[in-house]
C-alpha positions in Angstrom: -54.7 3.9 96.0 -52.7 6.7 95.3 -49.9 7.5 98.1 -49.6 10.8 99.8 -45.9 12.1 98.7 -44.3 15.2 98.2 -42.7 15.9 94.7 -40.4 13.2 93.5 -38.0 15.0 91.1 -39.7 15.7 88.0 -43.1 13.8 89.2 -45.9 14.4 91.2 -46.9 11.2 92.9 -46.5 7.4 92.7 -48.8 4.7 93.1 -49.3 0.9 92.5 -51.5 0.2 89.5 -53.7 -2.9 89.3 -53.8 -5.7 91.7 -50.3 -5.9 93.2 -49.7 -8.2 96.4 -46.4 -6.6 97.2 -46.3 -3.0 97.6 -44.2 -1.2 95.2 -41.9 2.1 96.1 -39.6 4.8 94.8 -36.3 6.2 96.3 -35.5 9.5 94.4 -31.7 10.9 94.9 -32.1 14.4 94.6 -28.1 14.7 94.2 -27.7 12.3 91.5 -31.2 12.4 90.2 -31.7 9.0 90.0 -35.1 7.2 90.6 -34.9 3.5 92.0 -38.1 1.8 91.7 -39.5 -1.4 93.4 -42.3 -2.9 91.7 -44.3 -6.0 91.7 -47.4 -7.1 89.8 -48.2 -10.1 87.5 -48.2 -8.4 84.2 -48.3 -5.4 81.8 -50.3 -7.2 79.0 -53.5 -8.3 77.6 -56.3 -5.9 79.0 -55.1 -5.1 82.6 -51.8 -3.9 84.1 -50.2 -4.3 87.4 -47.1 -2.3 88.4 -45.4 0.4 90.3 -45.7 3.6 88.5 -44.3 7.1 89.4 -46.0 9.9 87.4 -47.2 13.6 86.9 -50.3 14.7 84.8 -49.6 16.5 81.5 -51.3 17.9 78.4 -50.1 18.4 74.6 -47.0 16.8 72.9 -44.3 15.1 75.5 -40.8 13.7 75.2 -39.7 11.4 78.1 -36.0 10.0 78.0 -34.1 8.1 80.5 -31.1 5.7 81.1 -32.8 2.5 82.2 -30.8 -0.3 84.1 -32.8 -3.5 85.6 -30.8 -4.2 88.7 -32.2 -7.7 89.4 -30.3 -10.4 87.5 -32.7 -13.0 88.5 -36.5 -12.8 87.7 -38.9 -13.5 84.8 -37.5 -12.7 81.6 -40.4 -10.3 81.0 -40.1 -8.2 84.1 -39.9 -4.8 82.7 -39.0 -1.0 83.1 -40.9 1.6 81.2 -41.4 4.9 80.5 -45.3 5.4 79.9 -47.8 7.9 78.7 -51.1 6.7 80.2 -54.8 7.9 80.1 -55.5 7.1 83.7 -54.5 5.1 86.6 -57.1 2.5 85.8 -55.2 -1.1 85.4 -57.2 -1.2 81.9 -56.3 2.4 80.5 -55.0 3.2 77.3 -51.5 3.7 77.1 -48.5 3.8 75.1 -44.8 2.9 76.6 -41.3 2.3 75.7 -40.6 -1.0 77.5 -37.3 -2.7 78.5 -37.6 -6.3 79.5 -35.3 -8.2 81.5 -33.9 -10.5 78.6 -33.3 -7.2 76.7 -36.2 -7.2 74.4 -37.2 -3.5 73.9 -40.5 -2.4 72.4 -43.2 0.1 72.0 -46.1 -1.3 73.6 -49.6 0.1 73.4 -53.2 -0.3 74.2 -55.5 1.5 71.6 -58.6 2.1 74.1 -59.8 1.3 77.5 -60.1 -2.4 78.1 -58.5 -3.2 74.6 -55.8 -6.0 74.3 -52.2 -4.6 74.5 -49.9 -5.2 71.5 -46.4 -4.2 70.5 -43.9 -3.3 68.0 -40.6 -4.8 68.8 -37.2 -2.9 68.3 -34.6 -5.1 66.3 -32.0 -3.6 69.1 -31.6 -5.6 72.2 -31.0 -4.0 75.8 -30.1 -0.3 74.5 -28.7 1.7 77.2 -31.4 4.7 76.7 -34.8 4.8 75.9 -37.2 7.6 74.5 -40.8 7.9 74.0 -42.5 10.7 72.2 -46.0 11.7 71.8 -47.1 14.1 69.1 -50.6 14.1 68.7 -52.3 11.0 68.8 -49.0 9.3 67.5 -46.3 7.7 69.5 -42.6 7.0 68.6 -39.8 4.9 70.2 -36.1 6.2 70.1 -33.1 4.4 71.6 -29.7 5.4 72.6 -26.3 3.8 73.4 -23.7 4.7 76.2 -22.1 7.7 73.8 -25.3 9.5 74.1 -27.6 10.6 71.3 -30.9 9.1 70.0 -32.0 7.1 66.8 -35.6 6.5 65.7 -36.3 2.7 66.3 -38.9 2.5 63.5 -42.6 2.3 63.4 -45.4 4.2 65.3 -48.8 3.8 66.9 -51.7 6.0 67.2 -53.3 5.8 70.5 -56.0 8.7 71.2 -55.7 10.3 74.8 -57.8 12.8 76.4 -56.0 15.7 78.3 -54.8 15.6 81.0 -52.8 12.1 80.9 -50.4 10.6 82.9 -46.4 10.6 82.2 -44.2 8.5 84.2 -41.8 5.7 84.8 -42.5 2.3 86.1 -41.5 -1.4 86.8 -43.3 -4.7 86.7 -41.9 -7.8 88.1 -43.9 -10.1 86.1 -44.5 -12.2 89.0 -47.2 -11.3 91.7 -45.2 -12.8 94.4 -41.9 -10.8 93.6 -40.4 -7.4 93.9 -38.1 -6.1 91.3 -36.0 -3.1 91.0 -34.8 -0.8 88.1 -32.8 2.6 88.2 -34.0 5.4 85.7 -31.0 8.1 85.6 -30.7 11.2 83.0 -34.4 11.6 83.1 -35.7 14.2 80.6 -39.3 15.3 80.6 -39.9 18.2 78.1 -42.3 19.5 75.4 -40.9 18.5 71.8 -40.1 21.5 69.6 -43.2 22.8 67.2 -43.2 20.6 64.1 -41.1 22.4 61.6 -40.0 20.2 58.2 -40.5 16.6 59.1 -38.5 14.2 57.4 -40.1 11.3 55.6 -39.0 7.6 57.0 -39.9 4.1 55.9 -39.9 1.1 58.3 -39.9 -2.5 57.3 -42.0 -4.6 59.6 -43.3 -8.1 60.1 -46.4 -9.1 61.9 -47.2 -12.7 63.2 -50.5 -13.8 62.5 -50.9 -16.0 65.7 -49.6 -13.3 68.2 -50.6 -9.8 66.1 -47.4 -8.3 67.4 -45.2 -6.7 65.0 -41.2 -6.4 64.6 -39.1 -3.6 63.1 -36.6 -5.3 60.6 -35.3 -2.0 59.4 -35.8 1.8 59.2 -34.1 4.6 57.1 -35.0 7.9 56.1 -36.6 8.5 52.6 -38.9 6.0 50.6 -38.4 2.4 50.3 -40.5 -0.2 48.4 -43.0 -2.8 50.2 -40.8 -5.7 50.8 -40.8 -9.5 49.7 -39.2 -12.5 51.3 -36.2 -14.5 50.5 -37.1 -18.1 49.9 -35.7 -19.3 53.3 -37.6 -16.7 55.0 -34.9 -15.3 56.8 -34.5 -12.0 55.0 -36.4 -9.3 53.5 -36.0 -7.8 50.0 -36.8 -4.3 48.9 -35.9 -1.4 46.6 -34.5 1.8 47.8 -33.0 4.7 45.4 -33.8 2.3 42.6 -31.4 -0.5 43.9 -32.5 -4.1 45.2 -31.3 -4.6 48.9 -31.8 -7.2 51.1 -31.7 -7.2 55.1 -31.9 -9.9 57.8 -35.6 -10.5 59.4 -33.8 -10.0 62.8 -32.6 -6.5 61.7 -28.9 -5.2 60.7 -27.5 -3.0 57.9 -28.9 -3.7 54.3 -26.7 -5.1 51.6 -27.1 -5.3 47.7 -29.0 -8.0 46.7 -27.2 -10.2 43.9 -30.2 -11.8 42.2 -33.1 -10.7 40.5 -36.5 -9.3 42.2 -38.7 -12.1 43.8 -41.8 -13.2 41.8 -44.7 -10.6 42.1 -47.3 -11.0 44.9 -50.2 -13.3 44.2 -53.4 -11.6 44.4 -57.0 -13.0 44.2 -60.3 -11.9 43.3 -61.6 -8.8 45.7 -64.8 -11.0 45.7 -63.3 -13.4 48.0 -63.9 -10.5 50.5 -67.4 -9.7 49.8 -68.9 -11.7 52.6 -66.7 -10.8 55.4 -66.1 -7.4 54.5 -69.6 -6.0 53.7 -69.9 -2.4 54.3 -66.2 -1.8 53.7 -65.8 0.1 50.5 -62.0 1.0 50.5 -59.9 -2.3 50.2 -57.1 -3.8 48.0 -57.2 -7.2 46.3 -56.4 -10.0 48.6 -52.8 -11.5 49.2 -52.8 -15.4 49.1 -50.6 -17.7 51.1 -48.9 -20.2 49.0 -51.3 -22.7 50.0 -54.4 -20.4 49.2 -55.9 -20.9 52.7 -55.6 -17.3 53.9 -55.9 -14.3 52.4 -54.5 -10.7 53.6 -55.4 -7.1 52.5 -55.7 -3.6 53.4 -58.8 -1.5 54.3 -59.1 2.2 55.1 -61.5 5.0 55.6 -62.0 7.9 53.2 -59.3 10.5 53.4 -57.3 8.5 56.0 -53.6 7.8 55.6 -53.7 5.0 58.1 -54.6 1.5 56.8 -55.7 -1.6 58.6 -54.0 -5.3 58.0 -56.5 -7.6 58.1 -56.1 -11.6 57.4 -59.2 -13.8 56.3 -59.2 -17.3 56.8 -60.8 -19.0 53.7 -61.8 -22.2 55.3 -64.1 -20.8 57.9 -64.4 -16.9 57.0 -62.6 -15.7 60.0 -61.7 -12.4 59.8 -58.5 -11.0 62.0 -57.2 -7.6 62.5 -53.6 -7.7 62.7 -52.5 -3.9 62.9 -52.8 -0.4 61.8 -50.1 1.8 60.3 -49.7 4.7 58.2 -49.2 3.2 54.7 -49.9 3.4 51.0 -53.2 2.2 49.9 -51.5 0.3 46.9 -48.6 -0.9 48.8 -49.7 -4.7 49.3 -48.0 -6.8 52.1 -46.4 -10.1 51.5 -46.5 -13.3 52.9 -43.7 -15.5 54.4 -42.9 -18.6 52.8 -44.6 -20.5 55.8 -47.6 -18.6 55.8 -47.1 -17.4 59.4 -46.0 -13.7 59.0 -46.5 -10.9 56.7 -44.0 -8.0 56.0 -45.0 -4.7 54.9 -43.6 -1.2 54.8 -44.9 2.0 57.2 -44.0 5.6 56.7 -43.5 8.2 59.4 -42.8 12.0 59.4 -40.0 12.5 62.0 -39.0 15.8 63.4 
């Protein structure tokens, strides 16, 4: 139920979304322009969300920025404060958000369509001071910033089609239905991004865990970098940039020159391995096999589409899993980690 409320700073109203046993609230200080939000809710994940949401309706492209601080030192590690762009106030609505968790995890979370399962792209920076989510068309981007001000692109992007108008706002989830948790949002800016000019190409090294289908950013940089390989111990990624071989830790950091030679090439199997599981899918790459030969990863795409879908086929039982979708080259094959639990790939973005 939407509460009756006058304008709340930049926002029109607030409400508890989903099943919430402890009513949330918002306190807006007009002098400092700070929003203190109290929210309960069991989770914001899977196919349903429970949280307190302070919102307004908008259309077109949107940029929402804020300094975010979770006040409670106790509580579930996955309690979160979010900057969100959401199709509706239904608990299973499509959305994308910039989420700061209680343990510092920062991610771009999204539900591609109503009732779908939530996924996330984790940043390699923990507990940034400022967050920004930006919507351009159907694509969403995460930006992070520190105490000194300014933002930097966190890497990667997600496509979530939303119909106009949609809801834009800030929210809090306790990740515990019996508790209320608070967060403060200050220096909030809600604007329309400048029209597209001459966007700069960026590349993002990402990994995705097969079991969870959630992705993680290892490194993002302007320009073009090659699809990555893995170090023998699975702790670093290797890639080429500007004709030079470099390495970066899986957890993120600055790349360094790689002293050795390039890793062995990716082992691919016959495309006939995929025929039974992918009948009707015309565009697909040869399968990339795990070292034990039990799983095959490959890309598919539609004619004329720069977005590819990364899929994994279990060769034992022919079970097909969709891991993620991203903008990538049709010939840029993913690579398996040595233990066969994760895949690494490069995605491409055009950043204003």
